[in-house]
N, C-alpha and C positions, 0 to 999 in steps of 0.2 A: 391526517396526522401531523402533527409538527416535530420539524428538526428535535432529534434529542440527543443528547450528551453519549458519550461510550461506556458510563459508569455501571449500568444496569447491564449490559448485553454481555461486560467484560465480568459480572461479576457472576455472571449464570456461562458463561465459558469456563471459569476457573472449576467451578462447580462441577459442572456436567463433561469438562474436557472437551470441548473442541474450539474449532479456532473463528473469525470470522473476518471476511477477507475485505480488504482495502486497498478498491479500484480507482484508480487514477484517472483522473477525467480530463478531456480539455475539451469537447462541441459537445452538443445538442444529442448526435448517433449513439457518441457511448455514453451519455449518462440514462439514456432511453435502453440500450441494451444490457447497463449491468444493472438499473431497475427492476426493465420487463423480468429479467433472471432471477433475482433476488423476491419479486412477488412471487412468481410460480414455485420457489423452492419453498417459498415464506419463512424468507432465512432474513436476519438483521444484519444491515450491509453500512458500508464506511465508506463515502465518496470524498476523494482527498486529492487538492489539488494543490500542483507542488509553486513554487515564484513564477517559473517558467511559463506551466498554464497559464495563470493568473495575471501574465504579461501579454500572452496570446488573447485568451477570452476577455478577459476583464472581470471584478469581480461583480459589477451590477450581471452581466449574462450570465456569469456562472450560478450566481445566487437563483435567480427568477426562473432557470430552466431546471434546478432541483426541485425549488416551489413546487413550478409544472407537475414533476414527477412524485412529490407527495399529495398533489390532487388527486392523482391516479391510483395509486396506490397506498394499502394500511399496513405498513411495515416500518421498525425502526431503521431510521438512517440519521447519521453521525454525519455535518459536513466539517473536513477537517483540512488544516495545510499540512501540507507533506512537507519537510527540511527545509522549516522556516531558519532563512538565514541568520536573522538577526531582530531584535526587539520590536524597531519599525515596523519591520513585515507583520508578527505575529499579533501586533497591536493593530493595524489595520486588518485583519482578518476577523481579529476578535469585535473590533467597532461593527465591520459590517455582517455579525450574524454566524461565525462560523461559531460552531457549539465545541471545538474541539482545535487544538493547534499542536503544532512539533517544533521546540526548537531545538536545532541542529549545532551544540555547541562542541562536538564533539574532535574539531579539528584544532580546539583551544585543551591548555593542561588544564587536570582537575579542576584547579581552583577555579580558573576563569571560565569553564563550562560552568562551575556549580552557581558562580554568582549569576553568567548571565541567565539560564535555567530559573533561579528563585527571584529573578526581578519579573520574567515572565510568568511563572506561578505566580505569583502576590495580583500584578494586574490581570491575571485569568480569572483567580479564583475568588476575587469582590465582584466578576460580573456570571458568573455561572458557568464559566468554560474550565472545560479539563484542558489536562498539557501532559503531552508524552515527551520525554527526552532522550538522550541518545549518551551512552558510554562504552566505546572502541572503534573501531574505523572501518569501516566495510571497502573493499576494494572496488574498482570499477568505476565505470562514466556513465551519468544519466541525468540530465539535464543541469542544474547548476552543482553537481556533486562529483566532484573526480578526485579520485584517491591513488595512486601508486600502488600494485601488489605489495609492493615491498614496504611500504608505510602502512600497512592493516595492521591491525593488532584486535589477538582477542578481548573480549572482557574479562578483566577480572573481578571475581564474584565479590571481593571483600570490598573492593573499592565501588562496586553498585552498590550493596548495602548502603555506604555510607554517604553515597551519592546520593540514593532516594530521603535518608535520614535527613540531609541537609537542604536539598532544595522542595520536598514535599512536591515532587512532582507525581502525577496520577497512574503513568504506566512508561516503563522502558524499553527503549530499543535498543538489543544487544548486539554481539558480534559474534558468531559462532562459524564462522566459514561459508555464511553467503556474500554475494556481494551486486554491485549494478551494473546492469545493462544486459545485452545478451551475451558476454562471452564470461562465463562463469568462473568455470575450470577447467583448465588444459589438462589434466588428466582425471585421476577416478576421484569423482562427486564424493566430497566429505562433509558431515556437522558435527560441530561437536556437541554431542549430544551429557557428555560429561560435564562440560562447562555450565550448560542450561541447567542441570541436576541440581551443581551447588547453587547456583542463583537462586532458585529455584526455592532451597533450604533455607536462604538465609532471607530473605525478602518474601514469604509466601503469599503474602495480601497482595502484591503488586502484580499489576498484569504487565506480560511479555509479548515483545513485540518482535518481527523478521522483517526485516528489509532487504531488500533483493533478492525477493524470494520468488521469482520465476519461474517456473519448468520452460521456460523456452521449448515449447513444445515442437517438438521434432516435424508433426504435420504440417504445423503452420509456417516454419523455416524452409522447409519442401514445397507446399504451396507461394511462397513470393517467389522463391529460386526456381520453379518450374516457369513462373511468368513475368520473368526476363528479373528478378532480384538478383542481387550478389552477396549472401549473408553465410560464408565458408566458416565450418567449424566452432558454429555456435552452440551453445550448452548451458544446460541453465538446472537446477535445483531437481531431481525426481520426485515428480509425486509421490511416490513411498516416503521420501525423507521428510516431506512435508506433512502429512499424514500424521508418521510417527513426529513430528515437534505438537503439532497441535493437540495430541493424545497425552505428553509429557509437560504441558502447562506454556504454552505458547499462544496468546489470546489474539492475538492479530496477527496477521500475515498481510504483506505488501504485495499487489500485483500490477505490472505496470507493462513492462515487456511484452506480455504477450497479448494485451490488448492491442499495442502499435502491429503487432505481427500478424492477430487475427484482421485489425483492421486494413493493412498494409495488402497483404495476401488477397483478401477477398475482392479489391478495389485493382489489381493486378491483374486480377483472372477475367475481370469483365473486360478491362482494356485490352488485353490478350486475345481475347475471343470474340471481342467486336470492337474496331480501333477504332470505329467509324462512333461510337455513343460519345454523346456529351453533355446527357441529360444529370448531373448530381444526385438526383433520385434515382437512376438506373445502377448506381455502382456504390450510392451509399447506403442501398437499402439492404443489398447482400452484406456489408460491411458490418452494419448494424446486427443483423443476425447471424451471423459469426461470433461478434463480440459478445452476444447475447449466449450462444452452445457455449463458448470459452468459459465463461463465468458460473453457468450453471455448472459444466463439470466441474470447476474448481468449489462451490459450495457443496454441491450432491459428496464428489467422488473423493476430494484430497480434504477439505476442512471438517466437514463432519456438521455444518451449521444449516442445513435443513430442516425445518419442523421448528427451527428453535428461534422465531420471530415472539 
């Protein structure tokens, strides 16, 4: 099955009230774990690469590994640029076969964000590619994204409506309390579902995206820490909140940190239990399997996208 855009999968998600997982990819084992899990769950899936992942793995390798996954499985898969920092990066991904791109102009003021997003939309739409944009700022640190907590702001529903009208973007990432990285909350986790509801009322036909939405699964943090890691106090968005978001109108939920924790924890465990091991296959195989299990949990128990392919 060839790569698809997110258009049809988002239309179905809005109609049937479930979310699609967008999982960040960096190498072969991560791609295999994600797509194997989605195939077993018969779920659509979004594979997304940040500019950092592109610098690390390089576009030709990422594209060919995704194409190999498509040869093995017959499920809808979109290849997406996550947090495109500028027009040039979005253009590069569009020209290299990505079916969806995100342009992140949230660091700019409203007018500059509109202008940048509109430029990407015009280039992408002329080539059959869909565009995700962002309004509002998420706190946290992840790859090239770094926003201090005091600079984070919730998305204004009225501005969101005007932004979509002016830019013609296909989906919109909003800020309702999530944040990037492994340290999302210092106190009680909270998402502003009231803001989500207001935004959905104003733009009911625009798919909504949640960034910074890893659960920071406690068992994975413990696995890392019990095997020589040092990740104290990491805290993410509880599964229950993400499930509620998927039922209340969020169509795409981004997951990166949980995959990093799964891979790192599995590898650390092998090295702890067998310090003489140096065959990459011996530690990357359990890492791939734990990524697969983590993605299956998200799809089946949190996002509700099983059997929606």
